[in-house]
Each structure stands twice: as structure tokens, then as C-alpha cells.
N, C-alpha and C positions, 0 to 999 in steps of 0.2 A: 295380652300386654296392655291393651287399651282399658280393659275392665280394671286391672290392677292399678293403672294410673288414675282412673276416675275414683277408685276406692281410696287411694292415698290422699286425695284432695279432701276427703271427709274425716280423715283420722286426726286425732288430737296431736298437736305439735310434739308433745313429749314422747308419743309413740313413734313418730317419724324419726325423731332424734335418737331414740333408743335403737331403732332398726339400723340407722346409719352407723351408730357407735358399734353395734355388734358386728356389722360387716367390716368396719375398719379394724376391729380387734381380731377378726378371723384372718384378714389379710396380713396383719402384723404377725400373727402367730405362724402363718405359713412361711412368711419371709424369714422369721427367726429360725424356724426348723431348717429351711434351706441353707441359711447361713451356718448353722451348726453341722449340717451334713457335708458341706464342702471340705472343711479341714479334716473331718472324720474320714472322708473318702481318700484324701491325700495321705493320711496316716496309714490307712489300711493298705493302700497301694505301696507305700514305702515299706511297710512291714512285710508284705508279700515279696517284694523285690529283695529284701534282706533275709529271706527264708525264715521269717518269724523271729529273727534275732534283733531285738530292739536296742541293743547296746551299741554305741558308737565307739568302735575299737581303734579308730585311727589315731596314731600317736606320731606326730611329725618328728619327734626326736629319735625314733627307732625305725622309721620306715626306710626302705630301700627300693626305689622305683627304677625299673628298666624301661626305657623308651626306644622303640625301634624307629629308624628314620628320624632321629633326634638332631641331626646336623642342620636341617633347613626346614622351611615351611612350617606346617602345623607342629611337627615334633619339636622344632627349635623353640617355639613359643611355649609349649608345654614344659620343656626343661626350664626355661627362664622363670615361668610362673611358680613352678615347684620350688626352685632354688630361692626365690624371693620369700618363700615360707620356711626357709631353712630345712628343706627336705632333701636328702641325699638322692642323687639321680645318676644313672649310668646310661650312656648313649651307645646304641648299636646302629651302625650305618656303614654303607660302602664308601662314603666320602667323609673326610674329617670335618668337624664343626668349624665354623668361622664366627668372628664377632664375639658377642658376649658369652657364647657357649664354648669358646675355645680356650678358656683360661683354667678353670678349676674343675670342670666336669670330666670324670673318667670316660674315656672313649675307647671303644673296641671296634676296629675295622672288621667287618664280616660281610660275606656275600650271602644274603638271605635266601638265595636260590639253591644253596649247597647245604644239604642235610648234615653232612659230616662237619662242616664249618660251624653250623649252629650248635651241634653237640659239644664241639671243642670250646667255643667261646662261652657257653653256659658253664662248663666246668671251670674255666678260668675265673669267671665272675664269682662262683661259689668259693673258690679257694682264696681269692684275693680280697673279696668284700663281704662274703657271707651269702646267705640265702636271700634273694629278693622277696619283698613282701607285696609288690605290685608289679604287674607287667602291662605296658601299654603297647598293644599291637597297632602301631600307627603307620609303619612303612607301607608304601604302595606305589605301583607304577601303572601307567596307561600308555597305549600305543596309538589310539585313534584309528585303528585299522578296521576294515569291514570283515565280515565272516570269510569272504573269499580271498581277501588280500593278505591277511595275517599269516605269517610263516609258522610252521610247527615249532621252530626254535623260540620265536617271540612269544607264542602262546604258552609254551611250557614254562618259560621264565616268568611270565606274568602270573600264571597259576601258582608257581612255586613261591614267589614273593608275597602275593596278596592273600593266599589261602593256606598253602602248606606251611609257611613259616610261622604264622600264628599258632597253628596246630602243634608244630614241633616245639616251639618255645614254651607253650603251655605244658606240654609233656615234661619239659625240663624243670620248670619252676613250680608247677602245681603240687607235686607230692609233699614238699615241705610245708606249703601253705595248708594242706589238708592235715598234716601231722600236728601243726600248731593251731588249727582252726582259725586261721587269720591270714587274710590276703585279699587281693583284688585283681581280676583280669579285665582289662578294658580293650575292647575291639573297636577300631575305627572303621565302620562300614561306609555306607553312602545312601543317599536317596535313590541311587541306582539299584539298591536292593529291592525296590518296589516298582521302579519305572526305568527300563533300559532303552536307551536311544540308539539309533542307527550309528554305525561306525564306533560303537562303544560296547558291543555285545560281550566281548571277552572280559572286559573290566566288570561290567554289570553281573556277569555270571559268577565271578569270584566274590562279589559283594553279597550276592544272594547266598552263596555258600558260607560266607563269614557270619551272616545273620543266623543261618541254620546251626553253625558251630556254636554261636553264643547261646542259642535257645537250648541246644543239647547239653552244653556245659552247665547251665542252670539246673537242668533236670538231674544230671549226674551228681552235682554238688548236694542236692537235696535228698535224692532217693538212693544213691549208691554210696557216696563217700561220707554222708552224714556230717557235713562240714558247713553249718549255717553261718560261721564266721568268715567264710570265704565268699566274696561277693563277685558278681559279674555285671558288666555294663557294656551296652552297645551304643555307639554314637553314629547318627546318620546325617552327615553334613550335606548341604546342597553344593553347588559349585563354589570352590574356595580359591581365592586369589593367591596361588602358589606357582612356582615355576612349571608345574605340571600342565597348567592350562594357559600358559603365556601365549601360545599360537592362537588360541580361541579369543583371548582378550585383545590381541593385536588386530585380529580380523574384525573386531567390533560386532560380532554376531551374538554375543552373550549379553543378556539383559541383567538379571539379578545375580549377585554373588555375595559371598561373605568373606571376611578377612580371616587369616589364620588364627588371630587371637580370639575370634569369636568361638571357634571350635575348641581351641586350647582352653579357654575359660570354662566351657562346658565339661571338658575332661577333668580339669582340676576340681571343679565343684563336685563331680561324682566321686572322685578319689577321697575328698576330705569330708563329705557329708553323707555318703551312702550311694548305692547303685540306682540307676534309672534307665529308662529308654528315652534317648534324647534325639530329636531332630533339630538341626541347626539351620534355620532358613535365613534369608536375607533380612537384615535389620535387627537380629538378635545379638546382643553384645555379651561380653564375658560376665 
């Protein structure tokens, strides 16, 4: 390096300037290439998530979205955001909606831990509103029990609501989506799909299962059903400020969390612009 430095002292100025110019040009070229690769990578990822179907088939005027757990929390905000875009929504919940969602939104009371009730309500929806074009599997419950303290009854109900219900509802509504090569299945999982905490093992296990269900659904849509126009999305929120975590919030032991509208905004973006794999962490807005 010292010899090169000494040599450069004896070079004519125009040679030194040329060398600097070439280096600057090379750096600029690399930066330009990287700038081009970034949107290309995003487009290729989007195209892969859409099974190679680059057409945006979402039509607000003709869509019918079923949202489970739509009476409160994240589901309530999803319903409100979709209706603000003049999209027809149906709520499935054990409890009736309140506030803004209690006026014009069709509501069906259903126990999502009951397979027969799910089949019956799905038939009612089809006969009264037609076939849904999108399903948002949002409903979920948690007990905050340890492995040794949770009862078989509580465990079975949690598994039924968090994991079996999305599976059964998808079985009900997916066939027509495949027939028309148009539809969208959104599963609300959790960051607990990747990191399960103590006294939350049963909940985390269902979210791991829901992620596996989503991944398997994508594979079947592509390789078995040949339905590239049917999309699948999984959302992984962190702790969300909903009634489910009120005890933790009151205890003051929770640091970072997001609001329900943050997660709802991510869901609505995926429905209206195409599928993705989304983690909603603290600080991310709609």
C-alpha cells in the first residue's frame, strides 16, 4: 500500500482524476444495480406468493368476506376497514357485535368448537348470501394455563377454535373458490408460531399448527387443485391490545404490543393487494 501511495504522488493529475472517476462510476453502477434488484426481488416474491398469477383479481363490488371472531378485537377492526371500502362482510362469532359493527353487518352466532355448527352456518351463508370469496380465520382463544394446569376440556376447546375451525371452514368455502379460480384464505397465526412462552404452550401449539396448515394449503392450491387465482396469507402478530390480554396489560408485565387496527390493516392490505407473509410487530401501523 505504501508503494502504491508513493507511486500515486508521481502520477499526472489527469491520471489520478481518471482513476477516481472510474472508481466512482463503478460504485454508482453497483448502487444502481442493487436499486434495480430490490424491486425485482419484491416482485418475484409477490409473484411466487400468487402462484405465478400476476393478475390482481380483487373486485370490491363482488367480494364476500367471512370474518370469524368479527364482533370484537382484531376481527371488529377488519370488518370496519373492509366495510369502509364498500366490501360486503359476514361476521361469525359466539358473541354478537357491538358498536359500529352492530348495524348493517350480517352476523351469525356460532360455536366454532362445534363441527356440526360450523357446517350448518356455512350452509346458511351460502343459501342466504352466496359463496364467500374470502375467509379470514381470525377467531382465537387463550387460557394462560401451564402444561400441567390446563384441563382436557379447556385444551380441547382451544384446539377446536384455534386450529380445527380454520380447517373446517376452509373445507366449507374453498371448493367454490377453486371452481372459479378466485378466492383468498387468510389465517391469523401469531409470533408464538416461532417462539412459545411458558403458560402459553397450548396456544402456541395451535398457532404452529395454523402456520403448517397455511403452508400446506399453499402447496395444495398450486400442485393439487391447480388454482393459482386462489390466494393464501398468514399473519403473525405480536401481542395485541385486545380483551384477550387484558390481565397481562393490567399486571404491567408486558412491554411492547400493537393495537388491533395494526393487525387489521395488515389483513386488509393482503386481501386487496395480494398475499404475503406478514409479521406485525410493535410500531407497525395499518
